[in-house]
C-alpha positions in Angstrom: 0.1 0.4 -0.3 1.1 3.5 -0.9 3.0 5.3 2.3 0.5 7.8 1.7 -2.6 5.8 2.1 -1.5 4.9 5.5 -1.3 9.0 7.3 -4.9 9.6 9.7 -6.0 6.1 8.5 -7.0 4.0 11.4 -9.0 0.9 10.2 -10.4 -0.5 13.4 -11.0 -4.3 13.6 -14.3 -5.3 14.2 -15.7 -8.4 16.3 -15.5 -11.6 14.8 -19.1 -12.7 13.5 -21.5 -16.0 12.9 -22.4 -16.9 9.8 -26.2 -16.0 9.4 -25.2 -12.5 11.5 -27.0 -9.5 10.9 -24.5 -7.1 8.9 -23.3 -4.2 11.3 -23.0 -0.9 10.8 -20.8 1.5 13.0 -20.2 5.6 13.1 -16.9 5.9 12.0 -13.9 5.5 14.0 -13.3 9.0 15.0 -9.6 9.0 13.9 -10.0 8.5 10.6 -9.7 10.5 8.1 -10.7 10.7 4.3 -8.2 8.3 1.6 -7.2 11.5 -1.0 -5.9 9.8 -4.4 -4.3 11.7 -7.2 -7.5 11.9 -8.8 -10.8 11.9 -5.8 -11.1 12.7 -2.1 -12.9 9.9 -0.6 -14.9 10.2 2.7 -15.9 7.8 5.1 -19.4 7.5 6.5 -20.0 4.7 8.5 -17.7 1.2 9.1 -19.6 -1.4 7.7 -18.4 -5.2 8.7 -20.4 -8.5 7.7 -20.2 -12.4 7.0 -20.3 -12.4 3.1 -19.3 -14.9 0.6 -18.5 -12.9 -3.0 -20.9 -14.0 -5.4 -19.4 -12.1 -8.9 -16.2 -10.5 -9.4 -16.3 -7.4 -12.4 -12.9 -6.0 -13.7 -13.2 -3.3 -14.9 -9.7 -1.2 -17.2 -11.0 1.4 -19.7 -14.1 2.9 -17.4 -14.1 6.4 -15.6 -14.3 5.8 -12.5 -11.0 2.5 -12.6 -8.8 5.7 -11.1 -10.5 4.3 -8.1 -10.7 0.8 -8.4 -10.7 -1.4 -10.7 -12.9 -5.1 -9.8 -16.6 -4.4 -8.5 -17.3 -7.2 -5.5 -21.0 -8.3 -5.3 -21.6 -9.8 -2.1 -24.6 -11.9 -0.4 -25.0 -12.6 3.0 -27.5 -14.9 4.9 -26.5 -18.0 3.8 -26.5 -21.0 5.8 
């Protein structure tokens, strides 16, 4: 990870979740700062944790948003 992404970032760990637990949304930790990339500034709005499975991935190479992410993850929960 580039060093500039580590500055002011506090990615706190959530408690382990069991299969079947409902998704957990929390407030953003007080020490978490916006992520500043070369062309965009992303401000965290909430923490989110859930036991999930990746159902599908989509990769993009020439989309206008690939400067942020080249992969979309499609997840599902509530199984088992």
